[in-house]
BAFI-3210 file (N, C-alpha, C; in Angstrom, 3 decimals, decimal comma, padded with zeros to 6 digits):
// residues 279
n [1|2|3|4|5|6|7|8|9|10|11|12|13|14|15|16|17|18|19|20|21|22|23|24|25|26|27|28|29|30|31|32|33|34|35|36|37|38|39|40|41|42|43|44|45|46|47|48|49|50|51|52|53|54|55|56|57|58|59|60|61|62|63|64|65|66|67|68|69|70|71|72|73|74|75|76|77|78|79|80|81|82|83|84|85|86|87|88|89|90|91|92|93|94|95|96|97|98|99|100|101|102|103|104|105|106|107|108|109|110|111|112|113|114|115|116|117|118|119|120|121|122|123|124|125|126|127|128|129|130|131|132|133|134|135|136|137|138|139|140|141|142|143|144|145|146|147|148|149|150|151|152|153|154|155|156|157|158|159|160|161|162|163|164|165|166|167|168|169|170|171|172|173|174|175|176|177|178|179|180|181|182|183|184|185|186|187|188|189|190|191|192|193|194|195|196|197|198|199|200|201|202|203|204|205|206|207|208|209|210|211|212|213|214|215|216|217|218|219|220|221|222|223|224|225|226|227|228|229|230|231|232|233|234|235|236|237|238|239|240|241|242|243|244|245|246|247|248|249|250|251|252|253|254|255|256|257|258|259|260|261|262|263|264|265|266|267|268|269|270|271|272|273|274|275|276|277|278|279]
n.u [008,170|004,980|001,975|-000,372|-000,187|001,123|002,635|004,661|005,990|006,986|008,771|010,574|011,701|012,803|014,801|016,534|017,411|018,747|020,825|022,305|023,315|025,773|026,908|025,993|025,357|023,081|020,026|016,618|013,731|010,259|007,463|004,117|001,366|-001,429|-002,343|-004,277|-004,557|-003,266|-000,555|001,247|001,066|002,144|004,792|005,648|005,454|007,034|009,418|010,874|013,006|012,807|012,156|009,097|006,576|003,257|000,770|-002,365|-003,636|-003,262|-000,468|001,034|003,998|006,236|005,900|005,735|008,193|009,941|009,300|010,557|013,241|013,844|014,058|016,464|020,121|022,292|025,027|024,367|021,404|019,107|016,585|013,929|011,574|008,626|007,976|010,338|013,485|016,629|019,917|022,619|024,955|024,217|024,463|027,209|028,764|027,546|027,943|030,682|030,991|030,007|031,891|034,286|033,689|033,120|031,598|029,253|025,864|023,731|023,088|022,184|021,121|021,299|018,136|016,166|013,352|010,947|010,893|013,411|014,125|015,434|014,690|014,304|013,832|015,510|017,585|017,268|016,301|015,600|012,178|010,815|008,909|008,935|009,937|007,862|005,739|006,641|006,937|004,366|002,877|003,914|005,834|008,530|009,013|008,894|010,848|013,802|015,812|014,495|013,914|013,774|013,233|013,072|016,050|017,737|020,424|022,747|025,141|027,640|027,339|027,147|023,929|020,756|018,685|017,815|015,926|013,191|012,456|014,683|017,110|020,230|021,347|023,312|023,196|023,819|023,512|020,841|019,448|020,204|018,861|016,323|014,920|012,501|010,191|007,231|004,969|004,361|002,279|002,331|004,491|006,924|008,386|010,922|012,293|012,145|013,687|016,219|016,658|016,842|019,145|021,126|020,853|021,841|024,500|025,494|026,181|024,470|024,421|024,412|024,912|025,575|026,953|025,862|022,937|019,447|016,066|012,866|009,533|007,695|005,019|003,915|002,931|001,135|-000,474|-001,510|-003,297|-003,949|-005,683|-008,301|-007,427|-004,644|-004,030|-004,631|-002,704|-000,334|-000,481|-000,771|001,717|003,321|002,436|003,263|006,054|006,726|005,794|007,477|010,116|010,324|008,467|008,993|009,982|009,086|006,698|003,410|001,088|002,176|002,764|000,167|-000,901|000,596|-000,250|-002,949|-002,697|-001,671|-003,839|-005,807|-004,746|-004,893|-007,712|-008,208|-006,677|-007,951|-010,451|-009,627|-008,659|-011,012|-012,437|-010,646|-010,610|-013,263|-013,275|-011,660|-013,155]
n.v [-011,427|-012,226|-011,398|-012,305|-011,930|-014,070|-014,369|-012,398|-013,208|-015,698|-014,844|-013,323|-015,270|-016,980|-015,327|-015,169|-017,828|-018,023|-016,249|-017,398|-019,938|-021,248|-023,042|-021,583|-020,742|-019,583|-019,284|-019,318|-017,658|-017,561|-015,793|-016,058|-013,957|-014,864|-015,096|-016,311|-016,890|-019,001|-018,614|-019,542|-022,308|-022,510|-021,725|-023,818|-025,941|-025,289|-024,285|-026,036|-025,999|-023,723|-022,174|-022,133|-020,216|-019,960|-017,658|-017,192|-014,804|-011,459|-010,176|-007,975|-006,100|-005,743|-007,578|-010,042|-010,112|-010,118|-012,613|-014,302|-013,470|-014,291|-016,998|-017,523|-017,749|-016,649|-014,314|-012,083|-010,496|-010,578|-008,581|-008,750|-007,563|-009,099|-007,977|-007,287|-008,026|-009,697|-009,603|-011,599|-010,412|-008,785|-009,031|-009,190|-006,625|-005,472|-007,262|-007,013|-004,413|-004,681|-006,439|-005,003|-002,746|-002,464|-000,712|-000,272|-000,973|-001,575|-001,942|-000,821|-001,325|000,325|000,910|-000,117|000,634|-001,316|-000,241|000,646|003,070|005,041|004,311|006,661|006,501|004,649|005,636|007,656|010,591|011,196|011,654|014,932|017,628|019,886|018,685|016,867|018,619|019,959|017,782|016,505|018,608|018,970|020,838|020,173|018,925|020,984|022,722|021,546|021,753|021,742|019,176|016,565|013,969|011,432|010,872|012,083|011,888|009,496|008,597|006,663|006,502|007,301|007,278|008,597|006,675|003,523|001,632|-000,414|-002,383|-003,724|-004,617|-005,217|-006,434|-006,293|-008,887|-008,720|-005,968|-005,602|-007,259|-006,078|-003,700|-004,487|-005,719|-005,171|-002,583|-003,623|-002,182|-000,811|-001,498|-001,545|000,171|002,724|001,319|000,622|003,069|003,710|001,640|002,224|004,710|003,940|002,354|004,276|005,749|003,919|004,030|002,964|002,913|003,593|002,593|003,489|001,779|002,024|000,420|-001,990|-003,416|-003,734|-004,727|-003,208|-003,590|-001,271|-000,891|-003,166|-005,278|-004,047|-002,569|000,095|001,973|002,785|000,812|001,658|000,573|000,248|002,895|004,034|002,693|003,723|006,456|006,264|005,207|007,442|009,077|007,536|007,435|010,156|010,727|009,112|009,879|012,644|014,227|014,347|016,801|018,900|021,615|020,995|022,102|022,394|019,739|018,640|019,997|018,903|016,197|016,562|017,483|015,199|013,394|014,775|014,745|011,988|011,632|013,038|011,505|008,986|009,678|010,534|008,103|006,572|007,980|007,720|004,920|004,625|005,958|004,264|002,085]
n.w [009,184|008,082|006,343|004,467|000,821|-000,656|-002,981|-002,827|-000,526|-001,330|-003,337|-001,803|-000,035|-001,925|-002,965|-000,816|-000,720|-003,183|-002,787|-000,802|-001,236|-001,106|001,190|003,441|006,845|007,632|009,317|008,641|009,631|009,633|010,573|010,612|010,516|010,827|008,073|006,337|003,667|002,557|002,721|004,899|004,454|001,905|002,450|004,145|002,383|000,083|001,065|002,991|004,799|006,245|009,369|010,661|012,147|013,137|013,801|015,477|015,388|014,059|015,115|014,641|013,556|015,369|017,583|016,203|014,844|017,006|018,036|016,190|016,457|019,066|018,748|017,578|017,589|016,412|015,915|014,421|013,293|010,733|009,712|007,606|005,400|003,949|001,505|000,421|-001,205|-001,718|-003,264|-004,759|-003,725|-001,660|001,169|001,844|001,928|004,166|006,265|006,353|007,315|009,966|010,903|011,018|012,386|015,467|016,923|015,632|015,601|013,921|010,451|007,233|003,784|000,529|-000,783|-003,457|-005,458|-007,308|-009,862|-010,197|-009,094|-006,374|-002,999|-000,810|001,866|002,877|004,356|007,152|008,996|012,451|013,300|013,769|015,226|013,566|011,234|010,666|010,121|007,794|006,107|005,911|004,983|002,523|002,000|002,141|-000,229|-002,002|-001,113|-000,945|001,035|003,426|004,007|006,306|007,023|005,178|003,529|000,762|000,072|-000,828|000,201|001,955|005,473|009,011|010,320|011,484|011,385|009,856|007,425|008,410|006,647|005,866|007,895|009,234|012,174|015,102|017,348|020,082|020,643|019,959|021,759|024,166|023,899|024,324|022,307|019,614|020,359|021,607|021,966|019,717|017,041|014,259|012,090|012,735|014,633|013,803|013,670|016,363|017,510|016,417|017,573|020,241|020,118|019,499|021,853|023,634|023,120|020,780|017,180|014,095|010,745|007,287|004,317|001,139|-000,679|-000,581|-001,942|-001,950|-002,770|-002,628|-002,596|-002,083|000,125|-000,778|000,778|002,553|000,880|-001,370|-000,414|002,832|005,228|007,628|010,097|009,738|009,235|011,710|013,247|012,154|012,868|015,627|016,146|015,586|017,678|019,919|019,573|019,740|022,351|023,840|023,211|022,679|024,098|026,966|029,267|027,737|027,486|028,770|027,368|024,785|024,101|024,132|021,983|019,918|020,027|019,410|016,803|015,548|015,708|014,399|011,860|011,468|011,261|008,897|007,126|007,201|006,145|003,595|002,637|002,494|000,527|-001,635|-002,048|-002,797|-005,256|-006,683|-007,256]
ca.u [006,764|004,153|000,525|-000,873|000,725|001,910|003,576|005,816|006,714|007,727|009,887|011,537|012,418|013,611|015,994|017,452|018,002|019,691|021,987|022,987|023,399|027,087|027,330|025,655|024,793|021,942|018,738|015,549|012,519|009,074|006,341|002,923|000,365|-002,807|-002,573|-005,574|-004,597|-002,407|000,871|002,070|001,084|003,116|006,132|005,952|005,540|008,074|010,667|010,800|014,087|012,487|011,510|007,823|005,680|001,970|-000,034|-003,809|-004,064|-002,248|000,165|001,792|005,395|007,205|005,739|006,058|009,638|010,589|009,146|011,616|014,547|014,052|014,336|017,798|021,301|023,379|025,477|023,730|019,993|018,611|015,142|013,634|010,153|008,257|007,916|011,711|014,278|018,053|020,676|023,735|026,023|023,628|024,878|028,662|029,256|026,986|028,682|032,028|030,903|029,876|033,123|035,397|033,203|032,436|030,730|028,025|024,888|022,822|023,493|021,176|021,593|020,509|016,916|015,624|011,998|010,944|011,148|014,820|014,354|015,898|013,785|015,087|013,613|016,537|018,294|016,316|016,513|014,521|011,109|010,661|007,673|009,165|010,044|006,535|004,937|007,081|006,722|002,953|002,341|004,508|006,829|009,877|009,185|009,075|012,114|014,555|016,595|013,670|013,671|014,435|012,873|013,740|017,218|018,086|021,860|022,988|026,529|027,794|027,441|026,339|022,654|019,840|017,909|017,677|014,560|012,861|012,284|015,940|018,049|021,141|021,543|024,146|022,287|024,191|022,904|019,392|018,946|020,390|017,826|015,021|014,279|011,599|009,177|005,982|003,875|004,025|001,680|002,896|005,080|007,728|009,200|012,309|012,849|012,271|014,840|017,447|016,832|017,311|020,534|021,957|020,777|022,681|025,905|025,858|025,983|023,670|025,119|023,857|026,004|025,012|027,620|024,902|021,667|018,302|014,895|011,719|008,259|007,136|003,573|003,457|002,162|000,057|-001,331|-001,231|-004,198|-004,000|-006,974|-008,422|-006,606|-003,250|-003,932|-004,548|-001,413|000,694|-000,556|-000,454|003,169|003,843|002,119|004,098|007,446|006,856|005,612|008,615|011,419|010,325|007,581|009,538|010,691|008,414|005,491|002,209|000,263|002,817|002,558|-001,235|-001,097|001,179|-001,145|-004,152|-002,333|-001,535|-005,129|-006,503|-004,233|-005,466|-009,080|-008,119|-006,129|-008,988|-011,438|-009,024|-008,605|-012,364|-012,742|-009,786|-011,109|-014,506|-012,961|-010,982|-014,103]
ca.v [-011,381|-012,244|-011,271|-012,315|-011,751|-015,292|-014,186|-011,644|-014,047|-016,681|-014,153|-012,953|-016,467|-017,469|-014,488|-015,603|-019,085|-017,782|-015,505|-018,093|-021,355|-021,854|-023,406|-020,611|-021,250|-018,746|-019,908|-018,415|-017,776|-016,860|-015,744|-015,668|-013,312|-015,244|-014,620|-016,774|-016,995|-020,100|-018,264|-020,470|-023,621|-022,401|-021,706|-025,171|-026,845|-024,934|-023,935|-026,882|-025,734|-022,512|-022,333|-021,452|-020,014|-019,423|-017,040|-017,243|-013,416|-010,560|-009,555|-006,804|-006,287|-005,843|-008,832|-011,174|-010,108|-010,553|-014,072|-014,921|-013,147|-015,095|-018,387|-017,642|-017,567|-016,093|-012,999|-011,035|-010,746|-009,881|-008,343|-008,556|-007,549|-010,009|-007,259|-006,958|-009,159|-009,401|-010,154|-012,451|-009,682|-007,802|-009,156|-009,119|-005,328|-005,187|-008,099|-006,446|-003,257|-005,143|-007,128|-004,068|-001,611|-002,996|000,312|-000,196|-001,972|-001,936|-001,397|-001,048|-001,124|001,143|000,211|000,281|000,211|-002,247|000,489|001,019|004,335|004,890|004,539|007,535|006,145|003,696|006,333|008,635|011,345|010,986|012,631|016,054|018,362|020,690|017,788|016,333|019,685|020,205|016,571|016,255|019,738|018,959|021,899|019,627|018,610|022,256|023,314|020,352|021,998|021,512|017,746|016,038|012,581|010,578|011,637|011,721|011,607|008,056|008,350|005,871|007,401|007,051|007,954|008,417|005,431|002,801|001,184|-001,718|-003,376|-004,478|-004,181|-006,225|-005,921|-007,069|-009,436|-008,182|-004,647|-005,752|-007,815|-005,069|-002,684|-005,056|-006,064|-004,127|-002,181|-004,253|-001,220|-000,432|-002,623|-001,451|001,482|003,491|000,507|000,650|004,334|003,602|000,801|002,964|005,740|003,253|001,948|005,468|006,078|002,952|004,263|002,341|003,685|002,997|002,977|003,265|001,307|001,877|-000,608|-003,094|-003,033|-004,644|-004,207|-003,082|-003,304|-000,484|-000,981|-004,396|-006,087|-003,270|-001,974|001,505|002,777|002,174|000,560|002,443|000,011|000,604|004,337|004,290|002,204|004,668|007,686|005,926|005,089|008,804|009,493|006,806|007,858|011,510|010,664|008,418|010,471|014,092|014,946|014,641|018,077|019,962|022,089|020,201|022,635|022,093|018,310|018,424|020,496|017,902|015,039|016,962|017,520|013,826|012,734|015,493|014,185|010,651|011,756|013,438|010,379|007,963|010,208|010,490|006,710|006,144|008,617|007,125|003,575|004,777|006,338|003,145|000,985]
ca.w [009,515|006,882|006,457|003,104|-000,310|-000,850|-004,089|-002,357|000,438|-002,128|-003,987|-000,761|000,413|-003,043|-003,079|000,234|-001,146|-004,285|-002,294|000,289|-001,569|-000,902|002,540|004,466|008,082|007,950|009,616|008,229|010,434|009,126|011,514|009,855|011,366|010,453|006,707|005,866|002,199|002,135|002,798|005,700|003,796|000,818|003,033|004,620|001,234|-000,878|001,762|004,190|005,751|006,994|010,668|010,485|013,285|012,691|014,849|015,220|015,211|013,523|016,283|014,249|013,154|016,462|018,319|015,343|014,606|018,251|018,132|015,385|017,041|020,265|018,390|017,001|018,436|015,604|016,402|013,634|012,993|009,551|009,672|006,185|005,076|002,862|000,228|000,036|-001,683|-001,752|-004,366|-004,340|-003,032|-000,753|002,557|002,077|002,433|005,483|007,213|006,456|008,210|011,347|011,293|011,275|013,182|016,650|017,500|014,832|016,015|012,831|009,164|006,207|002,415|-000,377|-001,195|-004,749|-005,772|-008,436|-011,108|-010,214|-008,403|-004,993|-001,877|000,053|003,263|003,313|005,431|007,644|010,224|013,394|013,095|014,680|014,953|012,358|010,084|010,350|009,516|006,415|005,314|005,634|004,219|001,190|001,839|001,956|-001,653|-002,707|-000,651|-000,511|002,237|004,604|004,197|007,498|007,320|004,200|003,091|-000,610|-000,020|-000,796|000,565|003,184|006,622|010,195|010,129|012,603|011,310|008,601|007,192|008,962|005,587|005,806|008,920|009,757|013,529|016,016|018,359|021,389|020,795|019,869|023,015|025,213|023,695|024,652|021,030|019,139|021,331|021,192|022,069|018,339|016,304|012,908|011,792|013,685|015,541|013,341|014,145|017,813|017,826|016,101|018,604|021,446|019,899|019,690|023,274|024,343|022,795|019,515|015,955|013,020|009,514|005,953|003,458|-000,209|-001,476|-000,556|-002,576|-001,862|-003,474|-001,728|-003,254|-000,982|000,209|-001,407|001,723|003,173|-000,130|-001,651|000,407|004,157|005,860|008,863|011,167|009,479|009,414|013,147|013,727|011,714|013,653|017,017|016,198|015,715|019,049|020,877|019,401|020,296|023,800|024,441|022,957|022,523|025,016|028,294|029,394|026,992|028,181|028,535|026,271|023,504|023,840|023,791|020,617|019,017|019,982|018,674|015,387|015,059|015,533|013,328|010,611|011,347|010,755|007,488|006,359|007,072|005,195|002,251|002,217|002,115|-000,763|-002,669|-002,340|-003,533|-006,633|-007,353|-007,565]
c.u [005,954|002,684|-000,025|000,239|001,702|002,974|004,832|006,656|007,558|008,953|010,973|012,367|013,287|014,885|017,008|018,162|019,042|020,953|022,850|023,184|024,695|027,440|026,994|025,063|023,574|020,709|017,653|014,303|011,408|008,008|005,141|001,848|-001,052|-003,164|-003,934|-005,683|-003,715|-000,921|001,669|002,138|002,082|004,536|006,538|006,189|006,771|009,422|010,734|011,907|013,828|011,818|010,236|007,031|004,386|001,192|-001,509|-004,398|-002,921|-001,646|000,931|003,258|006,308|007,105|006,152|007,565|010,383|010,437|010,262|012,985|014,847|014,365|015,764|018,906|022,445|023,768|024,863|022,307|019,612|017,096|014,795|012,128|009,833|008,131|009,287|012,398|015,737|018,680|021,861|024,804|025,473|024,258|026,358|029,143|028,749|027,689|030,097|032,034|030,857|031,155|034,228|034,981|032,423|031,525|029,399|027,092|024,021|023,269|022,443|021,705|020,851|019,306|016,433|014,185|012,047|011,161|012,591|015,130|014,736|014,764|014,570|014,873|014,572|017,413|017,438|016,855|015,368|013,444|011,103|009,346|007,828|009,216|008,702|005,681|005,346|006,822|005,254|002,293|002,855|005,571|008,225|010,105|009,434|010,408|012,969|015,358|015,829|013,520|014,472|014,236|013,580|014,837|017,672|019,561|022,098|024,441|026,597|028,015|026,770|025,070|021,787|019,205|017,979|016,273|014,327|012,585|013,518|016,891|018,921|021,641|022,432|023,260|022,564|023,499|021,384|018,814|019,108|019,332|016,440|014,231|013,394|010,551|007,815|004,758|003,482|003,428|002,246|003,338|005,808|008,606|010,654|013,006|013,090|013,490|016,139|017,708|017,363|018,769|021,484|021,994|021,699|024,161|026,399|025,694|025,135|024,235|024,320|025,014|025,471|025,772|026,776|023,574|020,637|017,125|013,695|010,497|007,398|005,616|003,023|002,598|000,947|-000,914|-001,036|-002,120|-004,341|-005,442|-007,085|-007,545|-005,132|-003,033|-003,812|-003,178|-000,291|000,699|-000,319|001,060|003,833|003,653|003,079|005,554|007,650|006,773|006,852|009,899|011,443|009,545|008,203|010,319|010,060|007,138|004,263|001,340|000,852|002,585|001,114|-001,542|-000,540|000,253|-002,416|-003,875|-002,227|-002,903|-006,046|-006,042|-004,753|-006,874|-009,079|-007,649|-007,171|-010,035|-010,894|-008,964|-009,958|-012,725|-011,937|-010,266|-012,414|-014,275|-012,325|-011,941|-014,642]
c.v [-011,333|-012,058|-011,155|-012,145|-012,915|-015,115|-013,437|-012,445|-015,077|-016,024|-013,784|-014,157|-017,049|-016,642|-014,825|-016,884|-018,903|-017,096|-016,333|-019,576|-022,009|-022,003|-022,424|-021,303|-020,422|-019,588|-018,881|-018,713|-016,961|-016,941|-015,222|-015,162|-013,577|-014,737|-015,035|-016,920|-018,129|-019,805|-019,238|-021,865|-023,628|-022,445|-023,111|-026,125|-026,570|-024,603|-024,718|-026,623|-024,490|-022,875|-021,486|-021,401|-019,410|-018,896|-017,093|-015,854|-012,624|-009,767|-008,289|-007,125|-006,574|-007,179|-010,025|-011,251|-010,566|-012,053|-014,779|-014,695|-014,048|-016,553|-018,600|-017,408|-016,875|-014,706|-011,835|-011,465|-009,914|-009,795|-007,958|-008,624|-008,544|-009,311|-006,734|-008,215|-008,725|-010,023|-010,960|-011,731|-008,642|-007,846|-008,891|-007,756|-005,003|-005,992|-007,562|-005,239|-003,709|-005,830|-006,153|-002,880|-002,127|-001,978|000,428|-001,331|-002,456|-001,242|-001,757|-000,713|000,009|000,319|000,776|-000,192|-000,655|-001,562|000,975|002,337|004,081|005,140|005,351|007,252|005,063|004,306|007,516|009,414|011,028|012,041|013,702|016,740|019,185|019,811|017,231|017,376|019,916|018,998|016,407|017,418|019,762|020,010|021,346|019,179|019,869|022,901|022,175|020,544|021,777|020,029|017,208|014,538|011,617|011,391|011,157|011,350|010,107|007,712|007,482|006,790|006,786|007,884|007,753|007,033|004,832|002,206|-000,225|-002,777|-004,261|-003,890|-005,377|-005,702|-006,871|-007,566|-008,861|-006,849|-004,738|-006,269|-006,825|-003,978|-003,193|-005,497|-004,904|-003,839|-002,687|-003,378|-000,655|-001,657|-002,688|-000,002|002,064|002,645|000,466|001,935|004,290|002,769|001,545|004,053|005,118|002,821|003,126|005,842|005,169|003,079|003,597|003,325|002,873|003,503|002,618|002,920|001,039|000,927|-001,876|-002,591|-004,138|-003,967|-004,249|-002,677|-002,557|-000,515|-002,260|-005,251|-005,339|-002,697|-000,491|002,444|002,091|001,970|001,455|001,909|000,361|002,106|004,686|003,864|003,168|005,908|007,421|005,770|006,448|009,306|008,849|007,256|009,240|011,461|010,086|009,229|012,000|014,834|015,256|015,959|019,206|020,379|021,256|020,783|022,337|020,631|018,021|018,904|019,512|016,697|015,360|016,995|016,133|013,217|013,489|014,961|012,765|010,719|012,111|012,268|009,282|008,411|010,148|009,061|006,195|006,698|007,968|005,732|003,643|005,100|005,197|002,023|001,131]
c.w [008,225|007,241|005,034|002,076|-000,454|-001,924|-003,644|-001,368|-000,307|-002,761|-002,985|-000,339|-000,690|-003,186|-001,993|-000,163|-002,221|-003,794|-001,354|000,029|-001,117|000,578|003,636|005,692|008,523|008,221|009,329|009,056|009,780|010,208|010,736|010,805|010,860|009,068|006,164|004,367|001,677|002,224|003,663|005,096|002,648|001,349|003,468|003,455|000,369|-000,238|003,074|005,203|006,597|008,320|010,670|011,789|012,755|013,888|014,473|015,036|014,603|014,677|015,935|014,012|014,338|017,183|017,466|015,084|015,845|018,467|017,381|016,005|018,229|019,950|017,901|018,007|017,702|016,094|015,637|013,299|011,767|009,641|008,241|005,963|003,967|001,513|-000,195|-000,495|-001,765|-002,990|-003,855|-003,522|-002,059|000,633|002,809|002,575|003,838|006,562|007,423|007,396|009,664|011,835|011,688|012,135|014,394|017,329|016,767|015,233|014,873|011,559|008,128|004,824|001,713|-000,819|-002,522|-004,865|-007,018|-009,773|-011,208|-009,518|-006,951|-004,016|-000,844|001,539|003,738|004,400|005,843|008,830|011,172|013,184|014,185|014,351|013,682|011,119|009,671|009,652|008,061|005,530|004,930|004,899|002,788|000,978|001,591|000,521|-002,463|-002,358|-000,094|000,758|003,521|004,930|005,367|007,670|006,383|003,529|001,719|-000,768|000,152|-000,491|001,821|004,375|007,834|010,060|011,368|012,556|009,915|008,552|007,719|007,917|005,465|006,833|009,319|011,099|014,327|017,163|019,748|021,651|020,811|021,188|024,167|025,119|024,065|023,445|020,573|020,215|020,859|021,439|020,720|017,658|014,887|012,702|013,013|014,611|015,102|013,773|015,650|018,199|017,552|017,134|019,895|021,297|020,074|021,180|024,082|023,996|021,528|018,361|014,973|011,711|008,265|005,027|002,047|-001,127|-001,519|-001,122|-002,369|-002,546|-002,542|-002,532|-002,246|-001,004|-000,373|-000,502|002,261|002,152|-000,286|-000,841|001,763|004,609|007,094|009,995|010,973|009,644|010,887|013,687|013,372|012,614|015,137|017,173|016,326|017,148|020,033|020,790|020,021|021,818|024,484|024,359|022,956|023,611|026,379|028,307|028,609|027,716|027,808|027,421|024,886|023,137|023,452|022,383|019,594|018,891|019,206|017,170|014,779|014,773|014,576|011,981|010,389|010,754|009,275|006,631|006,164|006,061|003,772|001,736|001,769|000,745|-001,885|-003,045|-003,118|-004,994|-007,402|-007,749|-008,983]
res [m|t|f|g|r|e|d|l|v|r|r|c|l|a|s|l|g|e|a|l|l|e|g|s|k|l|r|v|f|v|v|d|n|a|s|g|d|g|t|p|e|m|v|a|r|e|f|p|s|v|n|l|t|t|n|s|d|n|l|g|f|a|k|a|t|n|q|a|v|r|q|g|l|a|p|y|v|l|v|l|n|p|d|a|r|i|g|p|k|t|l|d|p|l|l|a|v|l|a|v|r|p|d|v|a|a|v|g|p|s|l|l|r|e|d|g|s|a|d|h|a|a|r|r|s|f|p|t|v|r|g|a|l|t|y|f|s|g|l|d|r|l|v|p|g|l|r|q|y|a|v|a|d|q|s|p|a|e|v|d|a|i|n|g|a|f|m|l|i|r|r|e|a|l|e|a|a|g|l|f|d|e|g|y|w|m|y|m|e|d|l|d|l|c|r|q|l|w|q|d|g|w|k|v|r|f|e|p|a|s|v|a|w|h|d|k|g|g|s|a|g|t|v|r|s|p|r|l|n|y|a|f|h|y|g|m|h|r|f|y|r|k|w|e|a|p|g|r|p|t|p|f|n|l|a|v|y|a|g|i|y|l|k|l|a|v|s|i|l|r|g|v|v|t|k|g|l|m|r]
***
């Protein structure tokens, strides 16, 4: 899925070409969400073998990714963000895991930022109320033992979730899960899918023998727009409502929802102030 940043899209597609030159049967699909900056024209011109779909509106990550998934037939589906790139040996360890572990539905690599540091969100725990409170308050940075979301341990393991910037998924499992939940416009759909895969009896694995690079925030920018801010917090709301709220007392759930939207208001205000200071 692409939305602007022609330079990152070019780099992403070029990395696929460099990694897969030797007789690969990989088919590449790009779904452009109304970039308006020449990105789809660049893809058509410079990567003519790519299957390109152009949308007249920004449909978000889940809908656009599902458009691409529905066009393919391969047993494995690679979901790759335009602000990510792979190397010549990125895919081999992941394909090996899926070949020998029929119980694994999705596998993700170690993700490095462009400065070479590890993106700890490559392997994650499912969000919880306690985890959200410690994460957004900063307590998990002060007391590492409290960290529940992004996990610093880079050992190979079955994990709650991997990052949607790079997910290699068994098509059989993905289709049985109903693809990505299109109720999410942006953010949290990767966590939701992993939760559904575990619910369906599959496993999700983190495999650090594979390495990819992620220019985190490269497409969305360092400061979220109000629309992206809303999408992020609505994603939290939807994930909690779907997976955590059932069976909990209504007053507790209402308090959680109030906390989410209070944080949304604070985040939008902080974004406005930050953008003002950057001018």
